[in-house]
LOPA-156095 format. One record per residue (C-alpha): residue number from 1; residue in one letter; chain; y, z, x negated. Coordinates in steps of 0.001 Angstrom, whole numbers, plus 500000, padded with zeros to 6 digits. Example, Ala and Ser with C-alpha at 12.3 -4.5 7.8 and 13.67 -1.06 7.14 Angstrom:
% residues 2
+-----+----+----+--------+--------+--------+
:   i : aa : ch :      y :      z :      x :
+-----+----+----+--------+--------+--------+
:   1 :  A :  A : 495500 : 507800 : 487700 :
:   2 :  S :  A : 498940 : 507140 : 486330 :
+-----+----+----+--------+--------+--------+
% end
This chain:
% residues 367
+-----+----+----+--------+--------+--------+
:   i : aa : ch :      y :      z :      x :
+-----+----+----+--------+--------+--------+
:   1 :  M :  A : 181499 : 339823 : 932141 :
:   2 :  H :  A : 180853 : 337131 : 929533 :
:   3 :  L :  A : 177822 : 335698 : 931578 :
:   4 :  L :  A : 179691 : 335910 : 934818 :
:   5 :  K :  A : 182559 : 333837 : 933052 :
:   6 :  K :  A : 179994 : 331242 : 931823 :
:   7 :  F :  A : 178453 : 331133 : 935526 :
:   8 :  L :  A : 181861 : 330586 : 937068 :
:   9 :  L :  A : 182788 : 327946 : 934615 :
:  10 :  F :  A : 179429 : 326023 : 935539 :
:  11 :  I :  A : 180429 : 326126 : 939079 :
:  12 :  I :  A : 183736 : 324759 : 938688 :
:  13 :  L :  A : 182707 : 321760 : 936336 :
:  14 :  S :  A : 179909 : 321237 : 938913 :
:  15 :  I :  A : 182380 : 320749 : 941804 :
:  16 :  I :  A : 184776 : 318513 : 939669 :
:  17 :  S :  A : 181788 : 316361 : 938513 :
:  18 :  C :  A : 180543 : 316095 : 942267 :
:  19 :  S :  A : 184217 : 315381 : 943417 :
:  20 :  K :  A : 184493 : 312651 : 940615 :
:  21 :  D :  A : 181124 : 310970 : 941987 :
:  22 :  E :  A : 182370 : 310950 : 945670 :
:  23 :  T :  A : 185499 : 309271 : 944358 :
:  24 :  Q :  A : 183711 : 306540 : 942863 :
:  25 :  I :  A : 181307 : 306083 : 945561 :
:  26 :  S :  A : 184208 : 305931 : 948134 :
:  27 :  Q :  A : 186257 : 303122 : 946360 :
:  28 :  P :  A : 186338 : 299863 : 948108 :
:  29 :  I :  A : 184022 : 296867 : 947095 :
:  30 :  V :  A : 185979 : 294599 : 945330 :
:  31 :  N :  A : 186063 : 291301 : 947389 :
:  32 :  N :  A : 185004 : 288324 : 944697 :
:  33 :  M :  A : 185658 : 285618 : 947306 :
:  34 :  Y :  A : 187015 : 282425 : 945612 :
:  35 :  F :  A : 189721 : 280224 : 947422 :
:  36 :  P :  A : 190718 : 276893 : 946137 :
:  37 :  S :  A : 194598 : 276320 : 945748 :
:  38 :  I :  A : 196416 : 275138 : 948902 :
:  39 :  D :  A : 198587 : 272905 : 946632 :
:  40 :  S :  A : 195583 : 271074 : 944996 :
:  41 :  D :  A : 192250 : 269176 : 945989 :
:  42 :  Q :  A : 190561 : 271061 : 942889 :
:  43 :  W :  A : 187883 : 273225 : 943969 :
:  44 :  E :  A : 185717 : 275754 : 941575 :
:  45 :  T :  A : 181881 : 274973 : 941616 :
:  46 :  I :  A : 179070 : 276965 : 940611 :
:  47 :  S :  A : 175538 : 275460 : 939311 :
:  48 :  P :  A : 172787 : 275960 : 941650 :
:  49 :  D :  A : 170824 : 276830 : 938547 :
:  50 :  V :  A : 173201 : 280035 : 938113 :
:  51 :  L :  A : 172028 : 281171 : 941499 :
:  52 :  N :  A : 168422 : 280353 : 940657 :
:  53 :  W :  A : 168111 : 277761 : 943527 :
:  54 :  D :  A : 165282 : 275582 : 943626 :
:  55 :  S :  A : 165930 : 272262 : 942222 :
:  56 :  I :  A : 162826 : 270634 : 943853 :
:  57 :  G :  A : 163890 : 272099 : 947377 :
:  58 :  I :  A : 167570 : 270672 : 946837 :
:  59 :  G :  A : 165922 : 267063 : 946432 :
:  60 :  N :  A : 163867 : 267558 : 949320 :
:  61 :  L :  A : 166877 : 268683 : 951450 :
:  62 :  Y :  A : 168877 : 265783 : 950388 :
:  63 :  D :  A : 166004 : 263286 : 951071 :
:  64 :  F :  A : 165853 : 264850 : 954785 :
:  65 :  L :  A : 169641 : 264722 : 955160 :
:  66 :  E :  A : 169927 : 261040 : 953970 :
:  67 :  L :  A : 166812 : 259897 : 956205 :
:  68 :  N :  A : 168877 : 261619 : 959265 :
:  69 :  N :  A : 171949 : 259670 : 959021 :
:  70 :  T :  A : 174135 : 262447 : 957142 :
:  71 :  R :  A : 177506 : 261136 : 955593 :
:  72 :  A :  A : 178728 : 264679 : 954231 :
:  73 :  F :  A : 177000 : 268041 : 953141 :
:  74 :  I :  A : 178637 : 271046 : 951458 :
:  75 :  V :  A : 177553 : 274378 : 950759 :
:  76 :  L :  A : 179823 : 277226 : 949506 :
:  77 :  K :  A : 178643 : 280399 : 948057 :
:  78 :  D :  A : 181501 : 283122 : 947696 :
:  79 :  G :  A : 183977 : 280260 : 948382 :
:  80 :  K :  A : 182675 : 278263 : 945354 :
:  81 :  I :  A : 181043 : 274828 : 945834 :
:  82 :  V :  A : 177386 : 274908 : 944990 :
:  83 :  L :  A : 175890 : 271769 : 946703 :
:  84 :  E :  A : 178326 : 268813 : 947736 :
:  85 :  N :  A : 176728 : 265198 : 948209 :
:  86 :  Y :  A : 177776 : 261986 : 950443 :
:  87 :  W :  A : 175885 : 259111 : 951831 :
:  88 :  G :  A : 176745 : 255690 : 953215 :
:  89 :  N :  A : 179967 : 254004 : 954255 :
:  90 :  N :  A : 183050 : 255606 : 955874 :
:  91 :  I :  A : 183852 : 254956 : 959465 :
:  92 :  Q :  A : 186077 : 251928 : 958387 :
:  93 :  N :  A : 183245 : 250427 : 956573 :
:  94 :  T :  A : 185638 : 249965 : 953389 :
:  95 :  G :  A : 183676 : 251706 : 950877 :
:  96 :  P :  A : 181495 : 254707 : 950121 :
:  97 :  F :  A : 181745 : 257996 : 952101 :
:  98 :  D :  A : 183219 : 260482 : 949830 :
:  99 :  K :  A : 185270 : 264027 : 949501 :
: 100 :  N :  A : 188330 : 261731 : 950751 :
: 101 :  S :  A : 186691 : 260370 : 953842 :
: 102 :  N :  A : 187643 : 261435 : 957375 :
: 103 :  W :  A : 185015 : 262160 : 960046 :
: 104 :  Y :  A : 185103 : 263643 : 963415 :
: 105 :  W :  A : 184291 : 267188 : 964058 :
: 106 :  A :  A : 183339 : 266449 : 967806 :
: 107 :  S :  A : 182727 : 269869 : 969663 :
: 108 :  A :  A : 182477 : 271807 : 966146 :
: 109 :  G :  A : 186307 : 271410 : 966888 :
: 110 :  K :  A : 186148 : 273949 : 969645 :
: 111 :  T :  A : 185906 : 276710 : 966803 :
: 112 :  L :  A : 189272 : 275675 : 965684 :
: 113 :  T :  A : 190747 : 275656 : 969256 :
: 114 :  A :  A : 189334 : 279342 : 969748 :
: 115 :  F :  A : 190979 : 280306 : 966550 :
: 116 :  L :  A : 194101 : 278749 : 967541 :
: 117 :  V :  A : 194077 : 280957 : 970770 :
: 118 :  G :  A : 193461 : 283827 : 968999 :
: 119 :  I :  A : 196767 : 283095 : 966878 :
: 120 :  A :  A : 198570 : 282431 : 969857 :
: 121 :  Q :  A : 197926 : 285670 : 971311 :
: 122 :  D :  A : 198478 : 287400 : 968086 :
: 123 :  N :  A : 201932 : 285619 : 968418 :
: 124 :  G :  A : 202656 : 287226 : 971675 :
: 125 :  L :  A : 202721 : 283590 : 973098 :
: 126 :  L :  A : 199834 : 284390 : 975740 :
: 127 :  S :  A : 196913 : 286908 : 976782 :
: 128 :  V :  A : 193348 : 285764 : 977187 :
: 129 :  E :  A : 193740 : 287923 : 980298 :
: 130 :  D :  A : 196545 : 285621 : 981611 :
: 131 :  K :  A : 195685 : 283401 : 984483 :
: 132 :  S :  A : 195213 : 279846 : 983482 :
: 133 :  A :  A : 197750 : 278565 : 985904 :
: 134 :  T :  A : 200520 : 280198 : 984271 :
: 135 :  Y :  A : 200328 : 277718 : 981436 :
: 136 :  L :  A : 198743 : 274840 : 983463 :
: 137 :  G :  A : 200664 : 275265 : 986457 :
: 138 :  N :  A : 199885 : 275768 : 990204 :
: 139 :  G :  A : 197315 : 273229 : 991372 :
: 140 :  W :  A : 195582 : 272193 : 987880 :
: 141 :  T :  A : 192465 : 272387 : 989995 :
: 142 :  N :  A : 191321 : 270998 : 993368 :
: 143 :  L :  A : 190740 : 274797 : 994209 :
: 144 :  T :  A : 192811 : 276907 : 996904 :
: 145 :  A :  A : 195574 : 278977 : 995274 :
: 146 :  N :  A : 193502 : 282073 : 995646 :
: 147 :  Q :  A : 190421 : 280635 : 993996 :
: 148 :  E :  A : 192400 : 279172 : 991214 :
: 149 :  S :  A : 194168 : 282385 : 990297 :
: 150 :  L :  A : 191190 : 284067 : 989515 :
: 151 :  I :  A : 190483 : 281430 : 986436 :
: 152 :  K :  A : 191746 : 283214 : 983237 :
: 153 :  I :  A : 192153 : 281686 : 979834 :
: 154 :  K :  A : 189025 : 283878 : 978911 :
: 155 :  H :  A : 186997 : 282153 : 981204 :
: 156 :  Q :  A : 188005 : 278862 : 979635 :
: 157 :  L :  A : 187083 : 280261 : 976213 :
: 158 :  T :  A : 183614 : 281626 : 977453 :
: 159 :  M :  A : 182721 : 278314 : 979758 :
: 160 :  T :  A : 182653 : 280705 : 982765 :
: 161 :  T :  A : 185445 : 279319 : 984843 :
: 162 :  G :  A : 182896 : 278642 : 987724 :
: 163 :  L :  A : 184181 : 275253 : 988097 :
: 164 :  D :  A : 181808 : 272487 : 989330 :
: 165 :  Y :  A : 179693 : 270842 : 986696 :
: 166 :  E :  A : 177950 : 268415 : 989104 :
: 167 :  V :  A : 180581 : 265772 : 988764 :
: 168 :  D :  A : 180754 : 262130 : 987446 :
: 169 :  D :  A : 182477 : 263140 : 984266 :
: 170 :  L :  A : 182500 : 266270 : 982723 :
: 171 :  N :  A : 185389 : 265280 : 980500 :
: 172 :  C :  A : 187731 : 264618 : 983454 :
: 173 :  T :  A : 190790 : 267054 : 983418 :
: 174 :  T :  A : 192449 : 265808 : 986397 :
: 175 :  P :  A : 192432 : 268012 : 989625 :
: 176 :  N :  A : 190159 : 266048 : 991418 :
: 177 :  C :  A : 187400 : 266470 : 988737 :
: 178 :  L :  A : 187709 : 270254 : 988979 :
: 179 :  N :  A : 186178 : 271553 : 992199 :
: 180 :  Y :  A : 184979 : 275150 : 993001 :
: 181 :  K :  A : 181428 : 276172 : 992473 :
: 182 :  D :  A : 181157 : 279898 : 991650 :
: 183 :  T :  A : 183516 : 282771 : 991296 :
: 184 :  P :  A : 184917 : 282924 : 987451 :
: 185 :  G :  A : 182729 : 284843 : 985228 :
: 186 :  T :  A : 179599 : 284742 : 987054 :
: 187 :  S :  A : 178033 : 281459 : 985760 :
: 188 :  W :  A : 177850 : 279638 : 982291 :
: 189 :  F :  A : 177935 : 275948 : 981960 :
: 190 :  Y :  A : 178870 : 273629 : 979101 :
: 191 :  H :  A : 182168 : 272048 : 980691 :
: 192 :  N :  A : 183936 : 270026 : 978427 :
: 193 :  A :  A : 187202 : 269737 : 980506 :
: 194 :  T :  A : 188107 : 273291 : 980927 :
: 195 :  Y :  A : 187737 : 273722 : 977184 :
: 196 :  T :  A : 190082 : 270393 : 976573 :
: 197 :  L :  A : 192585 : 272109 : 978829 :
: 198 :  L :  A : 193091 : 274950 : 976305 :
: 199 :  K :  A : 195247 : 272365 : 974279 :
: 200 :  D :  A : 197679 : 272359 : 977183 :
: 201 :  V :  A : 197710 : 276075 : 977396 :
: 202 :  I :  A : 198716 : 276358 : 973687 :
: 203 :  E :  A : 201240 : 273570 : 973713 :
: 204 :  N :  A : 202821 : 275180 : 977082 :
: 205 :  S :  A : 202990 : 278679 : 975649 :
: 206 :  S :  A : 204092 : 277579 : 972264 :
: 207 :  R :  A : 206505 : 274827 : 973258 :
: 208 :  I :  A : 205462 : 272789 : 970474 :
: 209 :  T :  A : 202665 : 269971 : 970169 :
: 210 :  Y :  A : 198806 : 271021 : 969268 :
: 211 :  N :  A : 198999 : 269249 : 965925 :
: 212 :  D :  A : 202112 : 271171 : 965109 :
: 213 :  F :  A : 200893 : 274186 : 966024 :
: 214 :  T :  A : 197989 : 273781 : 964091 :
: 215 :  N :  A : 199772 : 272452 : 961048 :
: 216 :  Q :  A : 202117 : 275602 : 961319 :
: 217 :  K :  A : 199618 : 278409 : 962027 :
: 218 :  V :  A : 196676 : 277190 : 959799 :
: 219 :  K :  A : 196614 : 274025 : 958036 :
: 220 :  M :  A : 199746 : 274484 : 955939 :
: 221 :  K :  A : 198576 : 278250 : 955088 :
: 222 :  I :  A : 195076 : 277166 : 953793 :
: 223 :  G :  A : 195705 : 273884 : 952356 :
: 224 :  M :  A : 193705 : 272139 : 955188 :
: 225 :  G :  A : 194056 : 268386 : 956010 :
: 226 :  G :  A : 193175 : 266514 : 959322 :
: 227 :  S :  A : 194659 : 266062 : 962894 :
: 228 :  W :  A : 193802 : 266273 : 966536 :
: 229 :  I :  A : 193481 : 262591 : 967899 :
: 230 :  Q :  A : 193179 : 261945 : 971650 :
: 231 :  S :  A : 190368 : 260226 : 972910 :
: 232 :  N :  A : 190427 : 259317 : 976800 :
: 233 :  Y :  A : 190409 : 262937 : 977962 :
: 234 :  N :  A : 188945 : 264353 : 974785 :
: 235 :  N :  A : 191311 : 265862 : 972068 :
: 236 :  I :  A : 189097 : 265508 : 968557 :
: 237 :  Y :  A : 189654 : 266786 : 965352 :
: 238 :  W :  A : 189222 : 264523 : 962296 :
: 239 :  S :  A : 189157 : 265678 : 958667 :
: 240 :  T :  A : 187321 : 265524 : 955576 :
: 241 :  S :  A : 184323 : 267664 : 954976 :
: 242 :  R :  A : 186118 : 269585 : 952534 :
: 243 :  D :  A : 188904 : 270459 : 955102 :
: 244 :  M :  A : 186128 : 271894 : 957435 :
: 245 :  A :  A : 184831 : 273934 : 954608 :
: 246 :  R :  A : 188053 : 275409 : 954147 :
: 247 :  F :  A : 188306 : 276480 : 957566 :
: 248 :  G :  A : 184792 : 277999 : 957388 :
: 249 :  L :  A : 185926 : 279969 : 954457 :
: 250 :  L :  A : 188834 : 281168 : 956503 :
: 251 :  I :  A : 186262 : 282247 : 959030 :
: 252 :  L :  A : 183953 : 283903 : 956504 :
: 253 :  N :  A : 186875 : 285895 : 955314 :
: 254 :  E :  A : 187592 : 287041 : 958819 :
: 255 :  G :  A : 191000 : 285129 : 959318 :
: 256 :  V :  A : 192320 : 286041 : 955813 :
: 257 :  W :  A : 193001 : 283160 : 953299 :
: 258 :  D :  A : 193036 : 284963 : 949967 :
: 259 :  E :  A : 195506 : 287649 : 950427 :
: 260 :  Q :  A : 197408 : 286022 : 953380 :
: 261 :  V :  A : 196348 : 287184 : 957124 :
: 262 :  I :  A : 196156 : 284090 : 959196 :
: 263 :  L :  A : 194712 : 285796 : 962114 :
: 264 :  N :  A : 195768 : 289369 : 962382 :
: 265 :  D :  A : 193927 : 290149 : 965799 :
: 266 :  A :  A : 190715 : 291902 : 964487 :
: 267 :  N :  A : 189873 : 292712 : 967988 :
: 268 :  Y :  A : 190239 : 288775 : 969188 :
: 269 :  F :  A : 188335 : 287876 : 966053 :
: 270 :  S :  A : 185344 : 290053 : 966692 :
: 271 :  N :  A : 185254 : 289090 : 970313 :
: 272 :  M :  A : 185257 : 285263 : 969253 :
: 273 :  I :  A : 182410 : 285512 : 967001 :
: 274 :  N :  A : 180296 : 287932 : 969025 :
: 275 :  T :  A : 178622 : 287577 : 972618 :
: 276 :  S :  A : 181437 : 286999 : 975070 :
: 277 :  Q :  A : 179534 : 287568 : 978364 :
: 278 :  Q :  A : 175937 : 288339 : 979417 :
: 279 :  I :  A : 175132 : 284923 : 980964 :
: 280 :  N :  A : 174665 : 283041 : 977768 :
: 281 :  E :  A : 174230 : 285711 : 974807 :
: 282 :  S :  A : 174277 : 282903 : 972042 :
: 283 :  C :  A : 177989 : 282260 : 972725 :
: 284 :  G :  A : 181263 : 284042 : 971555 :
: 285 :  Y :  A : 184606 : 282372 : 972149 :
: 286 :  L :  A : 183479 : 278613 : 971748 :
: 287 :  W :  A : 181343 : 279668 : 968731 :
: 288 :  W :  A : 177428 : 279653 : 968846 :
: 289 :  L :  A : 175758 : 282544 : 967900 :
: 290 :  N :  A : 172333 : 283107 : 966261 :
: 291 :  G :  A : 169812 : 285915 : 966505 :
: 292 :  K :  A : 169829 : 286557 : 970214 :
: 293 :  D :  A : 167051 : 286590 : 972747 :
: 294 :  S :  A : 168195 : 283740 : 974756 :
: 295 :  L :  A : 170121 : 280727 : 974694 :
: 296 :  I :  A : 171662 : 278351 : 977101 :
: 297 :  P :  A : 172180 : 274805 : 975521 :
: 298 :  P :  A : 174556 : 272358 : 976675 :
: 299 :  G :  A : 173522 : 270614 : 980022 :
: 300 :  I :  A : 171353 : 273421 : 980817 :
: 301 :  T :  A : 171940 : 276088 : 983585 :
: 302 :  I :  A : 169468 : 278767 : 982999 :
: 303 :  P :  A : 168828 : 280807 : 979745 :
: 304 :  I :  A : 165590 : 279911 : 977487 :
: 305 :  Q :  A : 163926 : 282493 : 975598 :
: 306 :  T :  A : 164822 : 281368 : 972302 :
: 307 :  S :  A : 167488 : 281876 : 969514 :
: 308 :  L :  A : 169667 : 279106 : 968167 :
: 309 :  A :  A : 168093 : 278460 : 964909 :
: 310 :  S :  A : 164973 : 280603 : 964309 :
: 311 :  N :  A : 164897 : 279532 : 960739 :
: 312 :  A :  A : 168531 : 280563 : 959900 :
: 313 :  P :  A : 169661 : 284146 : 959311 :
: 314 :  D :  A : 170502 : 286026 : 962422 :
: 315 :  D :  A : 174118 : 286693 : 961540 :
: 316 :  L :  A : 174729 : 282713 : 961615 :
: 317 :  I :  A : 177561 : 281621 : 963456 :
: 318 :  A :  A : 178103 : 278138 : 964152 :
: 319 :  G :  A : 180473 : 275164 : 965392 :
: 320 :  M :  A : 178229 : 272498 : 966720 :
: 321 :  G :  A : 179161 : 268889 : 967699 :
: 322 :  K :  A : 177917 : 265547 : 969093 :
: 323 :  N :  A : 175858 : 263598 : 966679 :
: 324 :  G :  A : 174993 : 266702 : 964315 :
: 325 :  Q :  A : 178495 : 267764 : 963134 :
: 326 :  Y :  A : 178049 : 271404 : 962013 :
: 327 :  L :  A : 180056 : 274138 : 960633 :
: 328 :  D :  A : 177818 : 277026 : 959790 :
: 329 :  V :  A : 179148 : 280498 : 958315 :
: 330 :  I :  A : 176691 : 283136 : 957430 :
: 331 :  P :  A : 178805 : 286334 : 956532 :
: 332 :  S :  A : 175454 : 288346 : 955281 :
: 333 :  Q :  A : 175066 : 285628 : 952634 :
: 334 :  N :  A : 178708 : 284548 : 952082 :
: 335 :  L :  A : 177744 : 281157 : 952707 :
: 336 :  V :  A : 179496 : 278133 : 954493 :
: 337 :  I :  A : 177436 : 275062 : 955038 :
: 338 :  I :  A : 179145 : 271710 : 956479 :
: 339 :  R :  A : 176984 : 268780 : 957789 :
: 340 :  M :  A : 179064 : 265703 : 959053 :
: 341 :  G :  A : 177338 : 262552 : 959788 :
: 342 :  E :  A : 175628 : 260060 : 962538 :
: 343 :  A :  A : 173119 : 261063 : 965033 :
: 344 :  P :  A : 169935 : 262230 : 963431 :
: 345 :  N :  A : 166791 : 260340 : 964245 :
: 346 :  A :  A : 165080 : 261185 : 967465 :
: 347 :  D :  A : 167283 : 264006 : 968715 :
: 348 :  N :  A : 169661 : 264851 : 971367 :
: 349 :  L :  A : 173366 : 264569 : 971447 :
: 350 :  V :  A : 174072 : 268106 : 970077 :
: 351 :  P :  A : 171100 : 268090 : 967713 :
: 352 :  I :  A : 169792 : 271592 : 967951 :
: 353 :  N :  A : 166402 : 270872 : 966678 :
: 354 :  F :  A : 167668 : 269107 : 963622 :
: 355 :  H :  A : 169926 : 271964 : 962915 :
: 356 :  N :  A : 166838 : 274165 : 962883 :
: 357 :  E :  A : 164794 : 271993 : 960677 :
: 358 :  M :  A : 167791 : 271691 : 958265 :
: 359 :  W :  A : 167443 : 275413 : 957697 :
: 360 :  S :  A : 163882 : 275199 : 957133 :
: 361 :  Y :  A : 164797 : 273190 : 953966 :
: 362 :  L :  A : 167521 : 275581 : 953157 :
: 363 :  N :  A : 165324 : 278472 : 953261 :
: 364 :  D :  A : 163167 : 276996 : 950679 :
: 365 :  I :  A : 166411 : 276827 : 948202 :
: 366 :  L :  A : 168337 : 279843 : 949092 :
: 367 :  F :  A : 165700 : 282650 : 949794 :
+-----+----+----+--------+--------+--------+
% end
């Protein structure tokens, strides 16, 4: 009987011990992401030496960036600044380019627009399944009423409106420039005009200006500066490199700034940063995606059997703009990387090759 009691006690203690272990394992991982204050320009840094990043590699990266007309470069790790450097004169030619200098995002700003559309849907102002004409008005294109009614906000977000891209000006947003070519959702082309009109979609659904919507829904909540500035047909975001880094950190943390939820629609966020259609695997909602089997770059109509940046981690998502404006987010490494500047030497308007080469230098440092 005494042995039986000992055995039962052993079984009970074993069950309790196992339960404790299971409880410990199931507890959530503590998020150690750092967020700079929204009321200050102070930003915590961490030395690359602490992360065992190669100092020679950093020097080589900086040489490469300077040679290729870079003006600003930032790397965040867990939200903290590890690398930050500036070169050259600012756009007004009034002094050194530094953390307070403004620069254009170019098409990297499309990522901010995509995020704003998600907030508008989250706030019940629109649905990406809505007809674009609901917010742009009937006759916003040169299509028949039936053809136009098939175009949804989602098609604008995914560059699949089917509007003709063989026009004199792909930036032109007037109806005479927006002609029928394909059924929406059946072809992909980097058509800038259809993206630009998302500004009007947001303004008409929210009843406030695009800058005011951006200020109220994002900028004030994360301490971000900058503004949208109209240039002919285009609407271009200008800010400092640190402002772009703040937005990148918000994306890295899946739409949450510290403990404040900025975008609550997890389904929209997931759709935004994953393949949005099967024609161009490397595009989400106005974000470029790495690690896919094929890519349709701007100006091309058929897929190329390559990824966005073979030297970068597969989970890289990127905002990419004219002359090499880059907003890179790498969730697996808790990294945000910013590059602003003039056009790299001997590359195209959206320098994909330069971006990939930049990552070859980063690999020597990070991995």
